[in-house]
C-alpha positions in Angstrom: -38.3 23.1 -21.3 -37.9 24.2 -17.8 -38.3 21.9 -15.3 -38.2 24.1 -12.1 -39.6 22.5 -9.3 -39.6 19.0 -10.7 -35.6 18.9 -10.9 -34.4 16.3 -8.7 -30.9 18.0 -7.2 -29.0 15.2 -7.6 -25.9 17.4 -6.6 -27.0 17.9 -3.3 -28.3 14.2 -2.7 -26.8 12.5 0.4 -26.0 9.0 -1.9 -24.7 11.2 -4.7 -22.5 13.3 -2.5 -21.2 9.6 -0.9 -20.4 8.4 -4.5 -18.8 11.8 -5.2 -16.4 11.5 -1.9 -15.6 7.3 -2.9 -14.5 8.5 -6.2 -12.5 11.8 -5.3 -11.1 9.5 -2.4 -9.9 6.8 -5.0 -8.8 9.9 -7.6 -6.4 11.4 -4.8 -4.9 8.0 -3.7 -3.9 6.8 -7.3 -2.3 10.4 -7.6 -0.6 9.6 -4.1 0.6 6.5 -5.0 2.5 7.1 -8.0 5.6 8.7 -7.4 7.4 9.6 -10.6 5.3 12.7 -11.6 8.1 14.7 -11.7 10.1 12.5 -14.2 10.8 13.6 -17.5 8.7 12.2 -20.4 6.9 9.8 -17.8 3.0 10.0 -17.9 1.4 8.8 -14.7 -2.3 7.1 -14.5 -5.1 9.7 -16.0 -8.7 8.7 -15.4 -11.8 10.8 -16.3 -15.0 9.9 -14.8 -18.6 11.1 -15.4 -21.6 10.6 -13.1 -24.7 10.8 -14.9 -28.7 10.7 -14.7 -31.0 8.5 -17.0 -30.7 5.4 -18.9 -28.4 6.4 -21.5 -25.6 8.6 -22.6 -25.8 8.1 -26.1 -27.3 11.4 -27.2 -23.8 13.1 -26.3 -21.0 10.3 -26.3 -19.7 7.7 -28.2 -18.1 4.4 -27.4 -14.3 4.7 -27.2 -13.5 1.6 -29.0 -12.0 -1.6 -27.0 -11.7 0.2 -23.8 -14.2 -0.9 -21.1 -14.2 -1.3 -17.8 -13.8 -4.8 -16.1 -17.6 -5.3 -14.6 -16.8 -8.4 -14.0 -14.0 -7.5 -11.4 -15.7 -3.9 -10.2 -19.4 -3.4 -10.7 -19.7 -0.2 -8.0 -17.7 2.8 -6.5 -18.9 2.8 -3.1 -19.7 -0.9 -2.3 -16.1 -2.0 -2.2 -14.1 0.9 -2.1 -10.9 -1.3 -2.2 -12.2 -3.4 -5.2 -12.9 0.0 -6.9 -9.6 1.7 -6.0 -7.7 -1.5 -7.6 -9.6 -1.7 -10.6 -9.1 2.2 -11.0 -5.4 2.2 -10.9 -5.3 -0.8 -13.8 -7.6 1.4 -16.1 -5.9 4.5 -15.2 -2.7 3.3 -16.4 -4.0 0.7 -19.3 -7.4 2.7 -21.1 -8.4 5.4 -22.4 -11.9 7.4 -22.7 -14.5 8.5 -19.5 -16.0 5.6 -17.2 -19.6 6.4 -16.9 -21.3 6.1 -13.7 -24.9 6.2 -12.9 -25.8 8.0 -9.7 -26.9 4.4 -8.1 -23.4 3.5 -8.2 -23.2 1.3 -11.0 -20.5 1.6 -13.5 -21.2 1.0 -17.3 -18.6 -1.5 -18.8 -18.4 0.9 -22.3 -15.9 3.8 -21.6 -17.1 6.6 -23.8 -15.6 9.8 -25.8 -17.6 12.7 -24.9 -19.3 14.8 -28.1 -17.8 18.8 -27.8 -20.6 20.8 -26.0 -19.4 23.9 -27.6 -21.2 22.8 -30.8 -24.0 21.7 -29.3 -25.2 24.8 -27.1 -28.5 24.0 -27.4 -28.3 21.4 -24.8 -27.4 23.5 -21.8 -29.7 26.8 -22.1 -29.2 27.5 -18.6 -25.7 26.3 -18.2 -22.7 28.7 -18.3 -19.4 27.6 -19.7 -16.7 28.4 -17.7 -13.1 29.7 -19.5 -10.7 27.2 -19.6 -7.6 27.2 -17.7 -4.4 27.3 -19.1 -3.4 23.9 -17.7 -6.3 22.1 -18.9 -5.6 19.7 -21.4 -8.4 18.1 -23.8 -9.7 15.4 -20.8 -10.0 18.3 -18.6 -11.8 20.5 -21.3 -14.0 17.6 -21.9 -14.9 17.2 -18.7 -15.5 21.0 -17.8 -18.3 21.1 -21.0 -19.9 17.5 -20.3 -20.1 18.5 -16.5 -22.9 21.3 -18.2 -24.9 19.0 -19.6 -28.4 18.2 -18.0 -28.3 14.8 -17.3 -24.8 14.9 -16.1 -24.0 15.4 -12.1 -20.4 15.6 -11.9 -17.4 14.9 -13.8 -14.0 14.3 -12.1 -10.4 13.6 -13.7 -7.2 12.8 -12.7 -4.3 14.5 -14.6 -1.8 12.0 -16.2 0.9 14.8 -16.6 0.6 16.5 -13.0 -1.5 14.3 -10.6 -4.2 17.1 -10.4 -7.6 15.9 -9.3 -10.5 17.8 -10.4 -14.2 17.8 -9.7 -16.5 19.6 -12.3 -20.2 20.6 -11.8 -22.5 22.3 -14.0 -19.4 24.0 -15.6 -17.5 25.0 -12.8 -14.8 23.2 -11.2 -12.5 22.8 -7.9 -9.1 21.3 -8.5 -6.2 20.6 -6.1 -2.8 20.0 -7.1 -1.0 16.6 -6.0 0.5 18.7 -3.1 -3.0 20.2 -2.1 -4.6 16.3 -2.1 -5.9 15.1 0.9 -5.9 18.3 2.9 -4.1 17.7 6.4 -3.9 13.7 5.8 -1.6 14.2 3.2 1.7 13.0 4.9 3.8 14.0 2.1 2.4 17.9 2.5 2.6 17.9 6.3 6.1 17.1 7.2 
């Protein structure tokens, strides 16, 4: 069914834009804080976040076992960004799976594995899936596919291999290598 004019454009909604900005800020900060990206056989912190609409992701996601976001420490992203940042640093080093955040800024406890979109193309009739890039690992390919789902506003990744931060929306993406993070505010690239 095509909802046309009835679709809510969460991608441009001011509160959701703020949520995405907070997430990008935190992921970039985690990447820039880690100083061993160039050390051989060392993996850095990695994170995968999905911003979603609707009451559940059960139709296209499975629980990642005992990997949970510690909601007792931090329940929202923007409410206390410093608390989110500290908790995300811990989760990025110790847990696996995607963190699910609803458009109202509430973080879900259960971390998930999103099912492959390639085998379920009927789920995204109007979305075009971009080609995978050579630098993409499993986390990034999943984030790209998942971003094309109708009730996913955006997915974001922090690469544990390189510190790259990528924002995916509707099967497209914008990525920044570690040297590009923070733009003019990145003290490491502007010395």
